[in-house]
C-alpha positions in Angstrom: -51.4 137.8 74.5 -51.2 139.0 70.9 -53.7 137.2 68.8 -53.3 136.3 65.1 -56.9 135.2 64.5 -60.1 134.9 66.4 -61.4 131.9 64.4 -62.0 128.5 65.9 -59.1 126.1 65.4 -59.7 123.4 62.9 -56.9 120.8 62.7 -55.3 121.1 59.3 -55.0 117.4 58.4 -58.5 117.4 56.9 -58.5 120.9 55.3 -59.1 121.3 51.6 -56.1 122.1 49.6 -53.6 120.1 51.6 -52.2 116.7 50.6 -52.7 113.7 52.7 -49.7 112.1 54.5 -49.7 109.3 52.0 -49.7 111.7 49.0 -46.8 113.6 50.6 -44.8 110.3 50.9 -44.8 111.3 54.5 -42.3 110.5 57.2 -41.4 112.4 60.3 -38.7 115.1 60.5 -39.8 115.7 64.2 -40.8 112.4 65.8 -43.0 112.6 68.9 -41.1 111.7 72.0 -42.7 110.6 75.3 -40.4 113.1 77.1 -42.7 115.7 75.6 -45.6 114.7 77.8 -46.7 117.2 80.4 -49.2 115.0 82.1 -52.0 117.4 81.1 -54.0 115.5 78.4 -55.4 118.5 76.5 -52.0 120.2 76.3 -50.3 117.0 75.2 -52.9 116.5 72.5 -52.4 120.0 71.1 -48.7 119.5 71.2 -49.1 116.4 69.1 -51.1 118.3 66.6 -48.4 120.9 66.2 -45.9 118.1 65.7 -48.1 116.7 62.9 -48.3 120.2 61.3 -44.5 120.5 61.6 -44.0 117.1 59.9 -46.4 117.8 57.1 -44.8 121.2 56.5 -41.5 119.5 56.1 -43.0 117.0 53.7 -44.4 119.9 51.6 -41.0 121.6 51.5 -39.3 118.3 50.5 -41.9 117.6 47.8 -41.8 121.2 46.6 -45.6 121.2 46.5 -46.9 123.6 43.9 -50.3 124.2 45.6 -49.1 125.0 49.0 -48.7 128.8 49.6 -46.7 130.4 52.4 -49.9 132.1 53.6 -51.5 128.6 54.1 -48.7 127.8 56.5 -49.0 131.0 58.4 -52.8 130.6 58.6 -52.3 127.1 60.2 -49.8 128.5 62.7 -52.1 131.3 63.4 -55.0 128.9 64.1 -52.8 126.7 66.3 -51.5 129.7 68.2 -54.9 131.1 68.8 -56.4 127.8 70.0 -53.5 126.3 71.8 -52.2 129.4 73.6 -55.7 130.2 74.8 -56.2 126.7 76.2 -52.8 126.6 77.8 -53.0 130.1 79.3 -56.4 129.3 80.7 -54.9 126.3 82.6 -51.9 128.3 83.9 -54.0 131.3 84.9 -56.3 129.0 86.9 -53.3 127.8 88.9 -51.1 130.8 89.3 -53.1 133.9 88.3 -50.9 136.9 87.9 -47.6 135.4 89.2 -44.5 136.5 87.3 -44.0 132.9 86.0 -47.4 133.2 84.3 -46.5 136.6 82.9 -43.2 135.3 81.5 -45.1 132.5 79.8 -47.4 134.9 78.1 -44.4 136.7 76.8 -43.0 133.5 75.4 -46.2 133.0 73.5 -46.1 136.6 72.3 -42.6 136.1 71.0 -43.7 133.2 69.0 -46.4 135.3 67.3 -43.9 138.1 66.7 -41.4 135.8 65.1 -44.0 134.2 62.8 -45.2 137.6 61.7 -41.7 138.7 61.0 -41.2 135.7 58.8 -44.4 136.4 57.0 -43.4 139.9 56.2 -39.9 138.9 55.1 -38.8 139.3 51.5 -37.5 135.7 51.3 -38.7 133.4 48.5 -41.5 131.0 49.4 -39.2 128.0 49.8 -36.7 129.9 51.8 -39.4 131.2 54.1 -40.9 127.8 54.6 -37.5 126.3 55.5 -36.9 129.2 57.9 -40.3 128.5 59.6 -39.5 124.8 59.8 -36.1 125.3 61.5 -37.6 127.9 63.9 -40.5 125.5 64.7 -38.3 122.6 65.4 -36.2 124.5 67.9 -39.1 126.5 69.4 -41.3 123.4 69.8 -38.6 121.3 71.4 -37.6 124.1 73.8 -41.2 125.3 74.5 -42.5 121.8 75.3 -39.5 120.4 77.1 -38.7 123.4 79.2 -41.4 126.0 79.5 -44.5 123.8 79.3 -43.1 121.0 81.4 -42.0 123.4 84.1 -45.4 125.0 84.1 -47.1 121.6 84.2 -45.0 120.5 87.1 -46.0 123.6 89.0 -49.7 122.8 88.3 -49.2 119.2 89.4 -47.6 120.3 92.7 -50.4 122.7 93.3 -52.9 119.9 92.7 -50.9 117.9 95.3 -51.7 120.5 97.9 -48.5 122.6 97.9 -48.6 126.3 97.9 -47.5 128.3 94.9 -44.0 129.1 96.1 -43.3 125.5 97.2 -44.7 124.2 93.9 -42.4 126.5 92.0 -39.4 125.4 94.1 -40.2 121.7 93.5 -40.7 122.2 89.7 -37.4 124.1 89.4 -35.6 121.3 91.3 -37.1 118.6 89.1 -36.1 120.6 86.0 -32.5 120.9 87.0 -29.5 118.6 86.9 -30.1 115.5 84.7 -33.3 116.9 83.3 -31.5 120.1 82.2 -28.9 117.9 80.4 -31.6 115.9 78.8 -33.3 119.0 77.5 -30.1 120.3 76.0 -29.3 116.9 74.4 -32.7 116.6 72.9 -32.6 120.2 71.5 -29.2 119.6 69.9 -30.4 116.3 68.5 -33.5 117.8 67.0 -31.7 120.8 65.5 -29.3 118.4 63.7 -31.8 115.8 62.8 -34.2 118.3 61.2 -31.7 119.7 58.8 -30.2 116.4 57.7 -33.6 114.7 57.5 -35.0 117.6 55.3 -32.1 117.2 52.9 -32.7 113.5 52.6 -36.4 114.1 52.1 -35.6 116.6 49.3 -33.2 114.2 47.6 -35.8 111.4 47.7 -38.5 113.6 46.4 -36.3 114.9 43.6 -35.6 111.3 42.5 -39.2 110.4 42.6 -40.2 113.4 40.6 -37.5 112.7 38.0 -38.8 109.1 37.7 -42.4 110.3 37.2 -41.3 112.9 34.7 -39.2 110.3 32.8 -42.2 107.9 32.7 -44.5 110.7 31.5 -42.0 111.6 28.8 -41.7 108.0 27.6 -45.5 107.7 27.5 -45.8 110.9 25.6 -43.1 109.8 23.1 -44.8 106.5 22.6 -48.1 108.3 21.7 -46.2 110.6 19.3 -44.5 107.6 17.6 -47.9 105.9 17.1 -49.3 109.1 15.6 -46.3 109.5 13.3 -46.8 105.9 12.1 -50.4 106.6 11.3 -49.5 109.8 9.4 -46.9 107.8 7.4 -49.5 105.3 6.4 -51.9 108.0 5.4 -49.3 109.5 3.0 -48.5 106.1 1.5 -52.2 105.3 1.0 -52.5 108.4 -1.3 -49.3 107.7 -3.3 -49.2 103.9 -3.9 -46.5 104.3 -6.6 -44.0 105.5 -4.0 -45.2 103.1 -1.3 -42.5 102.4 1.2 -40.4 105.4 0.2 -40.7 107.1 3.6 -39.8 103.9 5.4 -36.8 103.3 3.2 -35.6 106.9 3.6 -36.0 106.5 7.3 -33.8 103.4 7.4 -31.2 104.9 5.2 -31.2 108.1 7.2 -30.6 106.1 10.4 -27.7 104.3 8.8 -26.2 107.7 7.8 -26.7 109.2 11.2 -25.1 106.2 12.8 -22.0 106.5 10.6 -21.8 110.2 11.5 -21.7 109.4 15.2 -24.9 111.3 16.0 -26.4 110.6 19.4 -29.3 108.3 20.0 -31.8 111.2 20.6 -30.8 112.7 17.2 -31.0 109.3 15.5 -34.5 108.7 16.9 -35.6 112.2 15.7 -34.2 111.5 12.3 -36.0 108.2 12.0 -39.3 109.7 13.0 -39.0 112.8 10.9 -38.0 110.8 7.8 -41.0 108.5 8.4 -43.3 111.5 7.6 -41.0 113.8 5.6 -43.5 113.8 2.7 -46.6 114.4 4.9 -47.2 117.7 3.1 -48.2 115.6 0.0 -51.5 115.0 1.8 -52.4 118.4 0.4 -51.4 117.6 -3.2 -54.1 116.3 -5.5 -53.9 112.5 -5.9 -54.0 112.7 -9.7 -50.7 114.6 -9.6 -49.1 112.2 -7.2 -49.9 109.1 -9.4 -49.4 110.7 -12.8 -47.5 108.2 -14.9 -45.8 110.8 -17.1 -43.6 113.8 -16.4 -45.1 116.6 -14.5 -45.9 120.0 -16.1 -44.3 123.1 -14.7 -47.5 124.0 -12.9 -47.8 120.5 -11.4 -44.2 120.5 -10.4 -44.7 123.9 -8.7 -47.6 122.3 -6.7 -45.4 119.4 -5.7 -42.8 121.8 -4.4 -45.4 123.1 -2.0 -45.4 120.0 0.1 -42.6 121.0 2.5 -44.4 124.2 3.4 -47.7 122.2 3.6 -46.0 119.9 6.1 -45.4 122.8 8.4 -49.1 123.7 8.3 -50.1 120.1 9.0 -47.7 119.7 11.9 -48.2 123.1 13.4 -49.1 123.0 17.0 -47.8 119.5 17.6 -45.0 119.6 20.2 -42.5 117.0 19.2 -39.4 116.4 21.4 -37.5 116.0 18.1 -37.1 118.3 15.1 -39.7 116.3 13.1 -41.4 119.4 11.7 -38.1 120.9 10.6 -37.1 117.7 8.8 -40.4 117.7 6.9 -40.0 121.4 6.0 -36.3 121.4 5.2 -35.5 118.2 3.5 -35.6 119.9 0.1 -33.4 122.8 1.2 -29.9 122.9 -0.2 -26.6 124.2 1.3 -26.2 126.9 -1.4 -29.7 128.3 -1.0 -31.0 126.8 -4.2 -33.6 124.6 -2.4 -37.1 125.2 -1.4 -39.4 126.3 0.2 -37.4 129.0 2.0 -34.0 128.9 0.2 -32.2 128.2 3.4 -28.4 128.0 3.4 -25.7 126.1 5.3 -26.3 126.0 9.0 -29.8 127.5 8.6 -30.7 123.9 7.8 -30.7 121.5 10.8 -28.4 118.6 10.7 -31.3 116.1 10.9 -32.8 117.6 7.7 -29.5 117.5 6.0 -29.2 113.8 6.7 -32.7 113.1 5.5 -32.1 115.2 2.3 -29.2 112.9 1.3 -31.2 109.8 2.0 -34.2 111.1 0.1 -32.2 112.0 -3.0 -30.5 108.6 -2.9 -33.7 106.6 -2.5 -35.6 108.6 -5.1 -33.0 108.3 -7.8 -32.3 104.6 -7.2 -36.0 103.6 -7.1 -38.7 103.3 -9.7 -41.0 106.3 -10.1 -44.4 106.5 -12.0 -42.8 108.6 -14.8 -39.4 106.8 -15.1 -37.4 103.7 -14.3 -34.9 103.6 -11.5 -31.7 105.5 -12.3 -29.6 103.1 -10.3 -27.4 103.2 -7.2 -24.3 104.4 -8.9 -26.1 107.3 -10.6 -27.5 108.3 -7.3 -24.1 108.1 -5.6 -22.5 110.1 -8.4 -25.1 112.9 -8.0 -24.4 113.1 -4.3 -20.6 113.0 -4.6 -20.6 115.6 -7.4 -22.6 118.1 -5.3 -21.4 117.3 -1.8 -20.5 120.4 0.1 -22.5 122.6 -2.3 -26.0 121.1 -2.3 -25.6 118.2 0.1 -23.9 117.9 3.5 -20.4 116.4 2.8 -20.3 114.3 6.0 -23.7 112.9 5.3 -22.8 112.0 1.8 -19.5 110.3 2.9 -21.4 108.4 5.5 -24.0 107.2 2.9 -21.3 106.1 0.4 -19.5 104.2 3.2 -22.7 102.5 4.2 -23.6 101.5 0.6 -20.1 100.1 -0.1 -20.4 98.1 3.1 -24.0 97.0 2.3 -24.4 96.2 -1.4 -28.0 96.7 -2.5 -28.2 99.5 0.1 -30.0 97.2 2.6 -29.7 98.6 6.1 -28.5 96.7 9.0 -29.9 99.1 11.6 -32.1 98.0 14.5 -35.8 97.7 13.9 -37.4 101.0 15.1 -41.0 100.3 14.2 
C-alpha cells in the first residue's frame, strides 16, 4: 500500500496542541454503533479510535479552534492510516494471501490515502478543507467498516471455522446480502444526513457560546475602564479644588442633553465617561495657575488652553470603546473653527464632544470660579442661544434649554451612572 508516514502511531487524544473533549464542549457527530463490530478486537479498537478522531475533528471545526492547523489533521490521518492499515492488512494477508479480495482491499486503502493527499493539496481555505475531510471521513468510515472490513472479517471467521477460502468467501457474501445490505445502505444514508445537520448545530452552539464569552469579556473590560476613568476624574479634582465637582456636573448635564437629543445608550455612556475626565489635560497645568484667585494673564491663559492637547497625550494608547479621548481633546473646539487646540469645524468635531462642549460652557458660566462669581443660568443660556449654530451645536443647545426649563436649578433627573 501507499504509506504516508513510517512513524509509530500515537493516539491523538493525548497529543500536545489539541484540546481535550471537555474543552471542545464535545459531543459526537459520529456515534459508535455496535453494528460496526467485526469481531476482531484489534481492528474494532482501531476503528473506535478513528471514530474519536472524527468526532474531535468535528468539534474543532464547530468551535473554529484557532490553534488547530489543517496539517495537524492530515498528520493524524496519516498516523492512523499507517498504523491501522498495516495491522489490518497483516490480518487479511495471513488468511487469504494474494487472493483478489485481498488485493482489492489494498486498493481501497490506497484510495483513502490518495483522497486525503488530494484534499491536502487543494487550494480550499482551512475551514473548507476540514469540512470536506469530515464529510469524506463520515462516508468512508461507515462504508469501509460496515461493508469492506465486515466482509473481510466474516471471511477470516469462516476460515477459522475450518472452511476453505472459496467457501468462506461464499458464506461471507451471503451473510452480507439481503437485509444486511439494506442495513448498510440505511446506516450510510443516516450518517451522511446526521453529520451535516449535527455539524451545523454544533457550529450554532459554539457561535452562541463564543458570543457570550466575548460579551462577558467586553463588560469586564468596560468595568475596568470605568473604574480607571473615575480615578482619573478624582485626580483632576484633587489638583483644582475651586472647581471641585465641575466634571461630574458637566457629565450629568451632558447625559441630560444626549437623552433629549435621542442619542443611543452607547453614545450616552461614552458622553458620560468622556465628560467625567474632559479636563484631564489640566493635570499638566501648574497648580498655582489652576487655583489663581484673580484673572489669568495672557501667558497663563495660553497654558490653560493647552489642556485639551495634553489630554490626548495622557490618554494616548488607552483603547476606549467610546470616544473618550476625542471628547477630552475636542470639547473646546467650535463649529466655525474658532476653537482650540486644532481649530476643527462642523462635522470634524464628534457629536459627543459637541454635547459636552455645550454642557461645559453652561456649567462654567453658571457656577462660581476662583476669579469671579457665578454669572447665572440665564446669562449662560443667552450665550448658548446667541451662538447656537455658529459656535455650538444647535440641537444640543435646544436640548439643554428644554432640560433647564423642565428642571429649574438645572438639577438633572438622569439615572445614577457612578
